[in-house]
C-alpha positions in Angstrom: 23.7 8.5 35.4 21.0 6.7 37.5 19.3 3.3 37.0 16.1 2.0 38.5 14.7 -1.1 39.9 12.2 -2.6 37.2 8.9 -4.4 37.5 7.0 -6.8 35.3 7.1 -6.4 31.5 4.3 -4.8 30.0 1.7 -5.0 32.3 -1.2 -3.2 31.2 -3.2 -3.1 27.9 -3.5 0.0 26.0 -6.9 1.5 26.4 -8.8 3.6 23.3 -12.0 4.6 25.8 -11.2 7.9 27.5 -14.2 7.2 29.7 -12.2 4.2 31.3 -9.9 7.3 32.7 -12.5 9.4 33.3 -11.3 12.1 30.8 -13.6 14.1 28.1 -12.5 15.2 24.6 -12.0 18.2 23.2 -10.7 18.9 19.3 -9.2 22.1 18.0 -7.9 23.0 14.4 -5.6 25.0 12.5 -4.3 25.4 9.3 -1.5 22.3 10.3 -4.4 19.8 10.8 -6.7 18.9 14.4 -5.5 18.1 17.5 -7.6 16.2 19.8 -6.8 16.3 23.5 -8.4 13.5 26.5 -8.8 15.8 29.5 -10.4 16.3 32.9 -14.1 17.0 32.3 -13.9 19.6 35.0 -10.7 21.5 35.5 -9.0 21.6 39.1 -6.0 23.7 38.3 -4.3 26.1 35.9 -1.8 23.9 36.1 -1.4 20.3 33.5 0.9 18.2 32.7 0.5 17.4 29.2 1.3 14.0 27.5 2.9 14.3 23.9 3.1 11.0 22.1 5.5 10.2 19.2 5.5 9.2 15.6 3.5 6.1 15.1 1.5 6.5 18.0 -1.6 8.1 19.8 -3.0 9.2 23.2 -3.5 5.5 24.0 0.6 5.1 24.3 0.0 6.7 27.8 -2.6 4.7 29.0 -0.6 2.2 30.6 1.5 4.8 32.6 -1.6 6.2 33.5 -3.6 3.0 34.5 0.1 2.6 36.6 -0.6 5.8 38.3 -4.2 5.0 39.2 -3.4 1.8 40.7 -0.4 3.3 42.5 -2.5 6.3 43.8 0.1 8.8 42.0 -1.3 11.9 41.7 -0.8 13.7 38.3 -2.6 16.4 38.8 -4.6 17.5 35.7 -3.6 15.9 32.6 -4.0 16.3 28.6 -3.1 13.5 26.8 -3.0 14.7 23.2 -3.6 13.5 19.4 -1.2 15.2 17.7 -1.8 16.1 14.1 -1.5 13.0 11.7 -2.1 10.5 14.5 -5.1 8.9 16.5 -8.2 11.2 16.3 -6.7 13.9 14.7 -5.8 15.1 11.1 -2.9 16.3 9.5 -3.7 19.3 6.4 -2.9 18.5 3.1 -0.2 20.9 1.8 2.5 21.9 4.4 3.5 24.9 6.7 6.4 27.1 7.1 7.5 26.1 10.2 6.3 23.0 11.0 7.5 22.7 14.6 6.3 25.9 15.5 2.7 25.1 14.2 2.6 21.8 16.4 3.8 23.8 19.5 1.2 26.4 18.7 -1.5 24.2 18.6 -0.4 22.2 21.6 -0.6 25.7 23.1 -3.7 26.7 21.6 -5.4 23.1 23.0 -4.0 23.9 26.4 -5.2 27.6 26.8 -8.6 26.6 25.5 -8.9 24.0 28.2 -8.0 26.5 30.8 -4.3 25.9 31.4 -1.4 28.3 31.7 1.2 26.4 33.1 2.4 23.1 31.7 4.2 20.0 32.8 5.3 18.7 29.8 5.9 14.9 29.1 6.6 13.9 25.8 7.2 10.0 24.1 9.9 10.2 21.1 8.9 12.9 18.7 7.2 14.3 21.5 10.2 14.5 23.7 11.5 16.8 20.8 8.3 18.9 20.9 8.7 19.8 24.1 11.9 20.8 24.6 10.8 23.2 21.6 8.3 24.6 23.7 10.3 24.7 26.7 12.8 26.8 25.0 10.4 29.3 23.6 7.7 29.7 26.2 9.7 29.5 29.7 7.3 31.3 31.6 4.4 28.7 30.8 6.6 25.1 30.8 7.5 24.3 34.6 9.4 21.2 33.8 10.0 18.7 30.6 10.0 14.9 30.7 11.1 12.3 28.0 10.4 9.3 27.7 12.9 7.9 25.0 12.7 11.7 23.8 14.2 11.8 20.0 17.1 14.3 20.1 20.3 14.7 18.2 20.9 11.0 16.8 17.7 11.6 15.0 18.7 15.0 13.8 21.9 13.6 12.2 20.3 10.8 10.8 17.7 12.8 9.2 20.2 15.6 7.7 22.6 13.0 6.7 20.9 9.7 6.3 24.0 7.8 4.3 26.9 9.2 6.1 25.0 8.7 9.5 23.4 5.5 8.8 25.5 3.8 11.3 24.3 6.2 14.3 20.7 5.1 14.1 20.0 2.3 11.7 16.8 1.2 12.7 15.2 4.4 12.4 16.8 5.3 8.8 15.7 2.1 7.3 12.1 2.6 9.1 12.2 6.3 8.0 12.8 5.3 4.5 10.5 2.5 4.0 7.7 5.3 5.3 8.5 8.0 2.8 8.3 5.3 -0.5 4.8 4.1 1.5 3.5 7.8 1.2 4.5 8.2 -2.3 1.8 5.5 -2.9 -1.3 7.4 -1.2 -3.9 5.6 0.5 -2.2 2.5 -0.6 0.6 3.1 1.7 -1.7 2.6 5.1 -3.4 -0.2 3.6 -0.3 -2.3 2.7 0.9 -2.0 6.6 -2.5 -2.7 7.8 -2.1 -6.2 5.2 1.0 -6.9 6.7 -0.9 -6.5 10.3 -3.3 -8.6 9.2 -0.9 -11.4 8.0 0.9 -11.1 11.8 4.0 -9.9 10.2 3.8 -6.6 11.7 4.7 -7.4 15.3 8.5 -9.2 14.0 9.2 -6.2 12.2 8.5 -3.9 14.6 10.4 -5.8 17.1 13.4 -3.7 17.4 11.1 -1.2 19.1 10.5 -3.5 21.9 12.5 -5.0 24.2 10.6 -8.2 24.1 8.3 -7.8 21.4 6.4 -11.3 21.9 5.5 -10.1 25.3 4.0 -6.7 24.1 0.5 -6.6 24.7 -1.9 -7.4 21.4 -3.6 -4.0 21.9 -0.4 -2.1 21.6 0.5 -4.1 18.3 -2.8 -3.3 17.0 -2.3 0.1 17.8 0.9 0.4 15.7 -1.1 -1.1 12.7 -3.3 1.7 12.6 -0.5 4.2 14.0 2.2 3.6 11.7 0.8 5.9 8.9 3.7 6.4 6.0 2.8 10.6 5.3 2.6 11.4 9.3 5.6 9.5 9.6 7.4 10.9 6.7 6.1 14.0 7.7 7.5 14.1 11.4 11.1 13.3 10.5 11.2 16.1 8.6 10.4 18.3 11.7 13.8 17.5 12.6 15.6 19.2 9.4 17.9 21.9 10.2 16.9 22.3 13.7 19.5 24.2 15.7 19.3 21.8 19.1 21.9 23.3 20.7 21.1 26.7 20.4 17.5 26.6 20.9 17.7 24.0 23.8 20.4 25.6 25.8 17.8 28.2 26.7 15.9 25.8 28.7 15.4 27.2 32.3 13.2 24.5 33.8 13.8 20.9 35.1 14.5 18.3 32.9 14.5 14.5 33.3 14.9 12.4 30.3 14.4 8.6 30.0 15.4 5.7 27.6 15.4 1.9 27.3 19.0 0.1 27.9 17.8 -1.4 24.2 16.2 1.8 22.8 16.7 1.8 19.2 16.0 5.1 18.4 18.0 7.0 21.1 21.5 6.4 22.1 23.5 6.7 25.2 25.5 9.8 23.3 21.7 11.4 22.9 22.0 11.5 26.8 25.5 12.9 27.4 24.8 15.6 24.7 21.6 16.4 26.6 23.7 16.7 29.8 26.5 18.6 28.8 23.9 21.2 27.1 21.7 21.3 30.1 24.3 20.1 33.3 21.1 19.9 35.8 19.1 17.5 33.9 18.4 14.5 35.3 19.2 11.4 32.6 18.1 8.0 33.6 19.1 4.5 31.8 15.5 1.8 32.3 17.1 -1.9 32.3 15.3 -4.2 30.1 13.8 -1.8 28.3 13.0 -0.9 24.2 11.8 2.5 23.1 8.3 2.9 24.7 8.9 2.8 28.1 5.5 4.1 29.3 4.4 0.5 27.7 6.8 -1.6 28.6 7.8 -0.1 32.0 5.7 2.3 33.1 6.4 2.1 36.6 10.1 2.7 36.1 9.0 5.6 34.1 6.8 6.9 36.7 9.8 7.0 38.8 12.9 8.4 36.5 10.5 10.9 36.0 9.7 11.8 39.7 6.9 10.7 40.3 7.7 8.2 42.7 10.5 7.7 45.2 13.4 5.2 44.2 
């Protein structure tokens, strides 16, 4: 287990204009909904780094890390930064699909191939890390590496399967999930209520467990949370993990895996990293000091180091 050197907290605002990073936009559709990607206007390789956000996030979650890479002249190669169905500018269709995990993975695959990329280094935050591991387990010929930034794994699976018996494992997640399930039942009134909470200044303290220093979180991140806390999408994302056999599926993974978490991460436990290490002994696991669940926003340079893009 390695510990990395930290830098100033949350040094970059989130960006909402892909042109500011020289990126174009493409949309693909499926029965699950749409998927929106920001990517180079001109492909330079058949290999790309795919960035997958988590629940209550969008492509903008990655923009502080991308700005850090530009500032430090770190070459990430061709990048594809996603809005997954139900988040950002991507829509979530009404109804359900038989296998939502595979449906999300297939949509990511379709987008990558639509853009001409057949080999992928996948970096996932929170639920995006879960999706990255699943893609690596089913498409080993295409997934060359996985990087997880507070990837939600075993504890989330336990909490969704047994919310009462396993409540003490991730109480913050379980309470937020239950609130999102309730708000989802309100239909369009649910998101409106979240926006109202944000409008009177209560959203930042209500979501402070996600960040190590919530008072220092950029205003753009607070604004993004007010938009991206979407009850139906959050409840649907949590349900993706129900009944998932992580040990059986993830033990098949052949590519290099690097996993990070903040030392004050309320959605990922030390046992999550330890369990992953037992399952994938060659994986590299890093705890980032003075950091919560949003490492790409809070400690972007430390995350780049932990994922192997810079030397310690």
